[in-house]
C-alpha positions, 0 to 999 in steps of 0.5 A, a space after each residue: 510474500 510475507 506471511 500474516 503471522 510475521 506482519 502480526 509479529 512486526 505489529 506486536 513488536 512495533 507496539 500494536 502499530 501497524 507495520 508498513 510493508 515494502 511492495 515486494 513483501 506484499 506483492 511478490 508470490 501473492 495470488 490472493 486477489 482480494 488482499 487489496 481492493 476486494 470489492 473492485 476485484 471481479 468488477 474490472 480492477 486488474 490483477 493483483 500481479 498488474 497492480 504490483 507491476 505498476 508499483 514497481 515500475 513507479 517506484 523507480 522513477 527519480 522522484 520516488 523515494 519509497 513506496 509502501 503498502 499499508 495493511 488493513 487494520 481488520 486483519 489485526 483484529 478479526 477472526 481470519 487474519 488473512 494478509 490484506 492491505 488498506 492501500 499504498 502509500 508512496 513518499 514522492 516529490 510528484 503532485 498527486 495528478 502526476 501519481 494519478 496519472 502515472 499509476 492510471 487510477 482509473 484503470 486501478 479503480 482507485 480513489 486516487 492519491 491523497 496527502 497522508 496515510 489511510 490511518 492516522 501517522 501514530 498508528 504505523 511503525 517502520 515508516 522510512 524518512 521523508 527526504 526533502 522537498 517529498 511528501 507522503 501520499 496514499 493510493 486507496 480503494 473504497 
């Protein structure tokens, strides 16, 4: 798992823009259950390892160019500064309904996917190229 200090260093190096993290960086070895969808943790949301597993499997689909984790803005401006995520973004040729079904957003207790990012595009750095026929979708939790 990537450390919060490394994420903040990328933020600074990127002109104070939020760095997109790989699924591997965020989920591998991360046992901080409240680092994503904290409002649903303890109320039926699957464990962090299950969310990561679903995202790794989804990323293997040929219709998925890449998947990244969007850091939560509060980790850069709060006192605690712990690693936390606002949501997950994916570059895919799949329709929103297909992504919702494959990830089982109901089980994940998510609002479902939508086109775009959780914050304005210009607030991010390190976004990979979007291949022709693909678009960027985000999976977030309220």
